[in-house]
N, C-alpha and C positions, 0 to 999 in steps of 0.2 A: 596332364592330359593322357588320356587312354583311348585305345581304340579297340572295338569289339570286332572279332572274327568268327566265321563259322566254317567249320570243315567236316569231312566225313572220316569216320574210323571203321576199321573192320569191326564187326560184333565182339570178337574175342577180346580185341584191345580195350574196347569200351566197357565190357563186363569186368576186366582187371581193373580199370580205373574206378568203375563204380564200387567194386569191392573195397579198394583202397580207400576211397572217400567215405564209404560207410564205416570201415575200421575207425577211421580218423574222425567220424562225426563232422564231415565237412562236405560242401558241395563238390560235385565232379569238377566243375569250372575252376574252383580254387586249387584243387589238386593239379589239374592240366596247367594252370597259370604258374604254379610254383615249379613244376618240372620245366616248362619252357624257360622261365626267368633263371633258373638254376644252371641250364645248359648253355644259354647265350650269354656271353660276358657283356657287362654294362659298358659298351663303347662310348667314348666321348662323341658328341655331335660334331659334324663337320661344319665348316663355316657356311653361312647361309647361301653365298653364291655358288659353292661347290655342291651343296644339297639341290639347289635349284637346277644347276647343270646337269647332274646326275638324274634327277627326276626326269628331264626332258629327253633322255635317251629312249625311252618307251615310244617315242613319236618318230624316232629316226628310222631311216630305210635300212634294210638288211645289208646293203652295199656299204652305206656310211657306217655302220656298225662294225662291219668287217675291217673297213679302213682304220677306224679307232682301236679295235682290238688288237690290231697289229702294229700300231704305231710305237716309234721309240723316238728317243732323243736323236738329233742330228748327228752325223759322224763328228762334225766340229765340236759339239756339245759333249758328245762321249769322250773324245780325246782331251778336251779341256778339263773335264771332270776327273779323268784318269790321271792326268798330269798333276792337278791340284791334290788330289789323293795322294799320289806318290810324294810329293813335296812335303804334304803335312806329316808323312811317316819320317822324314828325315830332318826336318826343321819346323819351327813355329811359323805359320804363315802370317804374312802381313795382313793388316786391316782390309786392304783392297782385295787380296787373294782370298781372304775368308769369306768376305761379301760375295765374291764371284762364286765361290764354291757352295755357299748357302743357297744362292739364287738358282744354281744348277741343280742341287739337291731337291729345292722346292719344285722346280720344273719337273724333274725325275719323279717325285713323289705324286704330283698331279697327274702325270702321263700314267702312272701305274693305277691310280684310282679310276681313270677314264677306262683304261684297258680292261679293268676288272668288271666294271659295270657294263660295257659293251659286250663282253663275253657272258655275263649273266643274262642280260637281255636275249643275246643270240640262243643261249641254251634254253630259256623260257619259251622261245619261238620254235624249239624242236632241233636245232642243229646239234650234231655230236661233236663234243669238244674234249672228248676222253683221250684223243691223241694230241698232246701238247704242240706238235709241230705244225698242226692247222693254225696256230695263233702266231707263228714266226712270220716277221716281216718279209714281205715278198722282195 
């Protein structure tokens, strides 16, 4: 499945793309598509529930997005993960410890994805996120 998009380019950029396409005897759209696909890595899809959750972020209020963008693991989760990581450096973890560690890592990964999506939506809404301290938990 593909999606069509339309966007505006400065005249000089379009002219450069047109000349390149002409030299290659190809349509401009194919040249642009090739450039975009070459520059963006083919990332694996996220699970459907994660995709749906992230898609809903555009419906959230700015206040909720800021909360999500600044969210972290609880102090208890951070300490438990740090302890398990430290133990894993010194000895093999038990099956129970490895299971706990995997669960905490999954929670951390999901939080990172949520934070990134919230930050993206805030940036699209015009907020300046160039200073990383604005995303630090309060």
